[in-house]
N, C-alpha and C positions, 0 to 999 in steps of 0.2 A: 747409703752409708755406707763406704767401703772399710771393711775390716780385714784388716791382714794380722800375718804371727810372723815370727821369727823360726829359724829352724830350729826344731827341736828331736833331738836324738835321744833322749833319756831311757833308755831298756828299761832302769830298774823301778823309773816312775810308773810307766806303761806296768810292767810285772805286778806292781804293789795294787795297782790299782783294780788290774784284772781278776789278783786273787783275791783281794781281801773289798776292793771297794773303799779305798781310803787315797784322799789326793790332796796333795797341800796346791790349794787356789794359784800361790804365787808361780808355779810350774808352766804352768797352762793359761793361754788366753781364756778370756770368759767366756768366748761364745766356744770352742773347741771344749770346757771344761763342763760346759750345758748340754754338749752334744754327748759326751762320753758318758754322763750321766741316764741321757733317752734311750742309748743302746743298749746300758745296761739293766732298765728296767723293760726294755723291748727285747731282752737274752738274744742280742745279736752275738752269735760267735765268732769271738774275737780271734780264734785261731784260722778261721774261712782264709784259705789259699787263693780262692775264684771266684767270679760272680756264679752264679747258678741259676739265675732266673734269664733265659734268652727267650726270644720269640721264634718261632719259626717263619721262614719265608715268609709266609702266607699271612699270618699276623704281622708283621711287622711293614708288608707293604698296606695291611689296613691302618695300621698304625701312624703310617707317613702320609696315607689319605687325610687323616683326620685332624692331618698339619701340613697341610698342602701348602696354605699362606705364609705356615713361617718359615718354610723351606725354601719357598719362592724367593723370599725377600733376604735370607740368610746367607743361602748357599755361596752366592756370587759373591757378598762380602769376606765370608771365608775364605773363598779360590781365590782371591786379590790378597790377602796375606799368606797365601800358601806357600812361594817360594822364602818368605821371610822365617815362617814356621818350621820349614823343613830344616833350614839354614842354620836353626837353633839348635835342633834337637827335640824340637817338641813336635806334638800331636794338636789338633783341633777337635772338638766335638759340638756337635747340635745338641742337644738332648730338650724332651719335649717335657710338659709340666707334668706328668706323672713318673718323670725320671727316665725314660726309655732312650738310650741311644738311634737318633736317627742317622746320623751320618757322621764320619769318624777318616779324617786325612791328616798326612804331613809325611813327617820323615818316617820312611820305611825299618827303619834297623829299630828306631822307638815302637811303630806301630806294630813289627815281629815280639818283641818285649811285650806289649800289649796284651798281644793274644795267649800269651801264657799264663793271663791271670783273667781269661774271659774278657776282655775291656775289649769288647767288638760289638760293630752294631746290632741293636735289638737286644743288649744286656740292660737290663734295670740296675740302674748303680744308685738307690734310694738309700738313706742311713738306717732302712728296716732289714736292707737285705745285705747290704757289706759293711755298716758300721758306719762313723765319723768319716766325710769325705768330701771333697770342696763340692759335687753336684749335690749330694743329697743334703748337705747342708746346706746351701743354699738356697732351695727348694723349701726347705723346712724354714730358713730365718726369714726370707726373702732378701737375702743379703747377699753384696759380692763377698768371697771368701777364697784365702789361699790356707792350703794345709799343706805341710810340709812332712814325710818322715813317718815317724812315729808318734805325729799328733792323730795320724789314721788310726780309728779303732781296731782294724782288722788286719791281721799282718798281710793280706794280699796287696796292700798300700803301702807297706811300710818304705818301700825303696823307690817312694814315688813324691813327686810334688805337683801339685796341682791348684787352679786356680778356676773360679767360677764366677757369674755374675748374672743373676737371672732376668729374662728381658720382658717388661711389661706392655701390654696394649695401651691404647687410647682410654681403656676403661681400669688402668689401673690394677687390672688381673693379669699372672704369670703366666705367657705361652710355652715357656719353656726357658733356657739359658744355653750361653756361650761356656765353653770349658777349653782352659790349656794344659794340657799335661805332659810329664818328662820325665826320666828318672832325674831322682834328688841329685844325682851329680850333674846335671845340665840346668839347675833349677836358678830361674834369672829374677833378679828385685820386680823387674818391670813385666812381668807374667800377668799382676793382679789389674797395672794399671793399662795393659792391651785389651784385655778383657773388657773390660769397665768401658774401654775406646769403642770396642766392636760394638758391645751391647746397647751402648748408646746410640750408633749411628744405623743400628737396625730397629728400632725404635722408634728413630724420627723418619725411619721412612714407611714405618708400620702405621706411624700416626698419620702422616699423607696420604697415604695409600686409604685409610681408613675414611678421611675427610673428602676425597675426591670420590670415592665410591658411593657415600653417603649422599651428597651434593646429587650424583649424577640418579641415582634411585629415586631421589624427590623429584626430580626433573620430571624422570620417567614417569613414576607414579603419578603427577599432574596431568600429563599426556593421558595417561589411560583414562582418569578421569572424565575427561575434558570427551574423549571419544565413547566412552560408557556414560554420557552424559543424560542421556532417557531411562537409562535404569540404575537401580537402589545399588551402589557400587563403592568398595571404598578397598583402599589399598594399607595393611599395616604392616610395620618392621618386626624385626627377630623379638623386640620385647613386646609384642600384641598394643603397640602405641600406633593409631591412626595416624598417617603422613597425608594422605590425600582421600579426597572424598567427592563422586559425582554429585550434579548440582541439585539432582532430586533429594540427595540424602542433606545436603547442606541447609536445603530449604526447610526439611522437618528437624532438622537437629543443629541449627547455626554453628553451634561448640564443637561439630565433631570433631576437626584436626586438633589433634594431641590429645583427644582423650582416649583411656584402655579399651580396648574392644572390651572386654566384659563390665563394665559399667555404659558404653553405649550402646549394647545389647539390652537395656533397660526398658531403650527409647520404644521398644515395641517392634523389634527385627529380628529375625531369625535370620540364620547361614545357609542359603541352599545350595551354592556350592563356591568351593575352595580350589584355588588354582596357583600357582607357582611357575605355571608355562608362559605366564604372560611377561614376567618379568625378563626385559633383554637381556642379551649375552653381553659381556662385557662387565656386568654388575654383581660384585662378590656380595653386598650386603645381603642378608637373608631375609626374608619378607614373604608375605601370600597378598590375593587379591581373593576378596572374597563376594561375591552376589548376593545382594537379602531379597528378603520378602518382607515385609509387613505381616504381624502376626494376623491379623483381622482377613488378609487377602491372601493367607497361605492356601494352596490347593491342599487336597490328601494325599496325589500323588508326586509330591515334591522327592528328586534326588537324594536330599540332603535334611537330616534333621535340624536343630539349632546344636546340639551336641557337635564340635567339629571333629570332623573323622580326617585322620592323615594318612595320605597315602603319598608316595614318595615320586612317581610315575605320573602320565598324562592319562586322567578317566575317559579324555572323550566323550562324546555324546551319541555313539551308537547304543541300543536298546539293548543287544545282547551282553556288550560288556557294562552298560549299565545292571544288568541283572547279576552278573560277576560280582560286584561290589556290595549289591542289595544281599547276598548270600554273606559275602567279607562282613556285614555289618551286623549281619545277624549271627554269624558265630563266634564273631573275634573276643567278645565279652565273657564267652564260656571256656568251661575248659577241656572241651569236646575235643580228641584227635580228628585232624583234617587231612583227606584226602584229595589231592589236586589235580586233575589231568587234562591233556591238551597236548597239540603238537610241539615239535622243540622249536625252543626260540618264541614262545608267546608269552615269556616273562610269568614263570612260576615263581622264583623267587622273591619277584616283588611282589606278587600278590600273601607270599607265604608273609614276607615281611611286614604288610599292609594288618596282618591277622595280629601278629605280634606287636606293632607300636599302637591298637586299636584294642588291646587286652590289658588286662590287670597287671601283666607280667613285662607290661615294656619298660621296665626300670631294670629291667632284669637282664641277662644277654642274649643275643639272637645268633646260632650258631648252626652253619651251614655246611655240610656235606655233601657231594655229587659220590654216589656209589661208585656211579660206572667210571669214575676216573682214580679211583683206588684200586690195587691191586688185590687179589682175593687174600695173598699171604701176607697182608698188611692190614687187611680190613680190623680184622680183631683188636688189634692192639692202636687203630686209629678212632675204634667205636670205645673201646672199654680203657684204654691207657694201659700202662706197665709200672710195674715198681723197679727201682734200681737191682740193676744184676739179672733183670727177669730174661735175657737173654745175648746174647754176644752182638754187642754194635749197640744198645741200650742205653739211652742218653743216664749221664747220672742225674741224680735225684728222682729220675722216672719221666714217667710224661701224663700228663691228665688226658684222657680219651673227652672225646667230643660229648659222648653225657655229661661227666663229670665238669667240662665247660659248661655245658648248657644248665646246669641248676640252677634252680631259680628263675628261669628265663625260657628258651624255646628250642627246642632241635628240629630244625628244618633236615631231614635227608631225601635229596631230590635221585630220583632215579633208582627208588627202591625196588624195581623189578629187576635190578642186576646183582643183587643180594643174593650169595651164594646159599645153598640149602641148609650146609652145617650153620653159616652165621644166622640163618633165620630162625633156626632153634634159640638160637642164645640171645635173639634180639626179642622173641616172642618169651624169655624167660626174665628178660629184662623192664621188659613192657608189664608182665604180668607182677613180676614183687616189686617194683621200683625201686631194687638196688643193683648196684653193680660192684665186681668185684674186679681189681687190674690184674692183669695177666702178670704171675709170679707171688700173687699176695693174695692174703685169706682174709682181710678186712673187707667187710660190706659196706659201702657207701651208699647211703640213703639217698635215695633222685626226688627231686621234686620239678616235675619238667612238662614242658607241654610236646607233643610230638605232633608235627606238618609232615607229611610226605607225599610227595610229585612221581609221576612218571610220564614218559611219551608212550608206553606200551599199553595194551590192554591186561589188565591183571585180572581180567575175568577168565581172561584165553589162556595165562599163565599157571591160573589153579585149573583149569581143566585138563591142560596138559601135564599137572603132576609137579609142574615145575616153582610152582610157589604155595606155598603152606596156605591152607584153606581157613587154619583157625588164626593164623595173622595176619591174614587179606582183613576179616570179621574185626582184628581187634583196630586195624588202624583204619578202616573203611567206615568211621562211622558218620562224618558229616563230608560226602562228596562234591567238590565245587567244578563244575567244568570252566577250562578260560580257553574261551574262541579264537582261533584262528584269525589273521590278519584280514583275510577274504571276506571273514565272518561280520567285519568293523571295518569295511574300506570308508563310511564316511568320517572316522577317525583320522585317515591318514594326514591330512594336512596339517592337525591339533601335535599328531605323533611327530613328524617330521619336525615342525616348529620346536618342538619341545625338546627333543636329540640332538639337533642344530646348537642350541642355544644353552644346552648343558654340556655342550662338549666344544662352546666357542668355535664352530665352522660357520665361516662366511659365506653362505650359500644361499644365494638369492632363489626362493622357493617358488617359482612364477605359475600361473596357471598351464601353462605349459609343461612344467616339469609334473606340476599336482597330478595331473591327468596320464603320464606316463605311469605314474605309482600308481594310481587308481587302476588301472587297466592290468596291470601287471599279477601275476597269480602269487608269489610268495612263498614258495614254499620253504623257506626260514623264518616268515613270519617275523616277529620285530629284529632281532636278531641280525637278520638278513636286511632289513631295512637299514638300520643302523653302519653294515659294513657298506651298503650302495652311496648312501650318503655318505659317509668317509673318504671312499673311495673317490667319489665325486669332488667333494673341496679338496680331496690333495689334487686330483689331475686340474683343477679351476686356478691351482697357485702357478702356474706355467700361464706366464699371460701371453704367449702364442696359441694358446689354445682358444677357441672361440665357443664362447658358451651353448649358442643357440645352435650349432652345430655338431656339440658335444652329448647335446639334451637329445638330437635329431639321430645320434647314431648309439645310441644307449644298447640297442639289441647285438648290432653288429660288432660294436665293442668288446662286445660278453659282459657288459654291467647288469644288464638285467637278461635272462635266459628266454629264449623262446618257450612259447606256453606247452608246446606240444613236447619237449625236451622235460625229460626227467632226472631231476637232481639227483645226485649221487648220495645214499647214506653217510658216504666220506665225508663230503661239503657239508652235511648238515649235522653233522656230530666232530666236526672239526672242534669247536670248542670247548666240549666236553672230553676229548681226546688229550689236550695240552695240558701239559703240567702248569704247575705256579710258575715254575721257572721259565717257561717256556709264552707264558702268556705276558709276560714282564719286558722279557725280549722282544716279543711282538710288538707292545705297548710303546718301548723305547724307540724302536723303529718307526713306527709310525708318525711319532711325534718329532722325529729328526726328519722324516723326508716332509712336514708340516713346514719346521721351521728354516728347513733348506728348499723350501718352495721344490721341492720334487725331485732335487738333485741329488742322485744314488751316489756317487763318489763323497759329495761334500756329508753325507747324510752318517754314511761308513765311519770316515772321519772324525764325525761329531760322537759317535757312542763308541769310538777307539776299535774297532773292528776290520777287518779288512774288507774290499771292497767282494771279494769273491764269496764270501761268506753271507756278506750282506746279501748278494742276491740269492745264495742258496737258499736263506730263511725265509727272502719273498717268494720264494717256489713254495716252500715247506708249509707257510703258511697262509699261503693264498692270496696273498696281497697284490 
């Protein structure tokens, strides 16, 4: 249902409701009236002049990744409407289901006005944050709405006219919404109809995409079941519904397809191994492949128990990494502090996430911080946060530090060996007292978090050198887990290469010739370097003039792989850690542009709207 309201600019009605809570129901549309009462009950500040809850660039990137499908489908539609939107003096927003603004475009003058009230990308514009508004009220009611002038609860939006409509997926769940906003002087009667049309168009494409992906997923699942016909094997969708099963499974449980996994396991099966890497590229429907054993035939040395173990990456088959996984499974259900150690690029954060996802804290936040990438003078505020006015340049409303962000969840501190001595004392105190005091504040905030630390350096040596406190070392090193280098798990290379290519949709033929080259290489940069090599190969192969076999034969001479006797510089190995969030985003945009333009640098530079000379400089800077 589309709900619209007439222009409302009665200042006395608003003032009376704010001061006395009294409202003549004839004055307002029922939808707005109900929203005002919700805002009053939630004690929203009606005198708010700007949005306060704005994500950092890092967290905005995470939020966009969570809503990648919505952005991929919706942004082209917004781009097509952009000329009309600009001409009309409006701005268009794509907002996710949590109320965060993912993208914002349109008339430059209106964009400038929007920035004055912090109406920017990354801001959270819900009723709880800024009161009655088209975005927040549409998310609250699940309906389209147009809100004008003083119909807004907070004065920040009193000079604005806004329309929004939710976008539903094929299951009837709100994925986000489309919003059109402009100064009240530019308000148009057709704004609500325009957002409704845009939202319906996006919804239809989402449904078509979902149907195609589901069909492709089922077809591929059937092929996998045929391939593993001599093993006890099933494929489940994201709802843990079985969509295909091998011949052995169907013989034992004829009605297995369509059953829920929980019910199916009652027929005497246990999960031996779970994998997502077998699900081919181009299929966006999530699911998992399960290799099973019959309970009476289960061996004592199985890798996985009947309780499902969640690991976002590829576990492989090597004994050395399976031992790591075994340790992760043992420590994950406990509250013990874990210390991960191993070379740069082995996947320490992935293992840390696995510990979190398999613990009782899995529904809480997982917050990661690379201590080596934070300037020493900013580390204290990044970890402990600060209150408003704590120092010059501090954000309004202050900032929650990583400890507070991770409350009720897990805090992962990578490269813990880089923390300076003064911060080590502060960190030890927080770990002992389980309380944190933000900079400039005097109120202690109790913490309920689990700490996981990691480093590629030898902490024992740092303790002996006197650069790392011994008492902090023993506090963190409760349960150490070694993560093997890629050289120690060469048998996993084919599975890892396949998984990386599938996750990134890289159309790279993994022939035996290429896999042999990869197996025989020394991998100083480990899995991170493997990902870089595969990405570079996939980009080079976009050029139709490049011969695959010649490229594979020339990987050393072209510098794609380094000669074994060459020592890879620490600068190369630590490049990923040295890049800021902004630089990583720049690099990823460049790589995506190169893929879309099949390696044409001029076209790629034009695609992301930067000078070609700047593009070349960044290619060199990021080692691409």
